[in-house]
C-alpha positions in Angstrom: -19.3 58.7 56.7 -20.1 56.2 54.0 -17.7 53.4 53.4 -16.5 53.0 49.8 -18.5 50.0 48.3 -16.4 49.3 45.2 -13.3 47.3 45.7 -10.2 47.8 43.6 -9.5 45.2 40.9 -7.6 42.1 41.9 -4.8 41.0 39.6 -4.1 37.2 39.3 -1.0 36.0 37.6 -1.6 32.5 36.3 1.1 29.9 37.2 2.8 27.7 34.7 0.7 24.6 34.0 2.3 21.1 34.2 3.9 20.3 30.9 4.4 23.9 29.8 7.9 25.0 29.0 9.4 27.4 31.5 10.8 29.7 28.9 7.5 30.7 27.4 6.5 34.3 27.6 5.1 35.4 30.9 1.3 35.1 30.9 -0.7 38.3 31.2 -2.4 39.0 34.5 -6.1 38.4 34.8 -7.8 41.4 36.3 -10.9 40.6 38.4 -13.5 43.1 39.4 -16.8 42.5 41.1 -18.5 43.7 37.9 -16.8 41.2 35.5 -17.1 38.3 38.0 -20.9 39.0 38.3 -21.2 38.0 34.7 -20.0 34.5 35.6 -22.2 33.9 38.6 -24.4 31.5 36.7 -21.5 29.1 36.3 -19.9 26.8 38.9 -16.8 28.4 40.4 -14.4 25.8 38.8 -15.9 26.4 35.3 -15.7 30.2 35.7 -12.1 30.0 36.9 -11.2 27.8 33.9 -12.8 30.3 31.5 -10.6 33.0 33.0 -7.5 30.8 32.8 -6.8 30.7 36.5 -7.2 28.1 39.2 -10.2 27.8 41.5 -8.1 28.4 44.6 -6.7 31.7 43.2 -10.2 32.7 42.2 -11.6 32.0 45.7 -8.9 34.1 47.2 -9.5 37.0 44.8 -13.3 36.8 45.5 -12.7 37.0 49.2 -10.5 40.1 48.7 -13.3 41.6 46.7 -15.8 41.0 49.4 -17.5 37.9 47.8 -17.5 35.4 50.7 -19.2 32.5 48.8 -19.5 31.9 45.1 -23.2 32.6 44.4 -23.8 29.7 41.9 -27.0 27.8 42.6 -27.5 24.4 41.0 -30.8 23.9 39.1 -33.3 21.6 40.6 -32.9 18.0 39.6 -35.7 16.0 38.0 -34.8 12.8 39.7 
């Protein structure tokens, strides 16, 4: 038997940021799939999370649930 390779999408509900009023409309969930995350692999994890509007810790947890153990960003070689 072959194991199913595609993982279901992970939904992340962003928390209220400091300084935001608590009566604002509830923010929409961010749906993460391995496919849409792969488009951000060229960015550092913190920058990719910021673009999605979620925290880095929430993004790490969602990646682990999707089977991505380590964010695959590789820094460019420095010229120093």
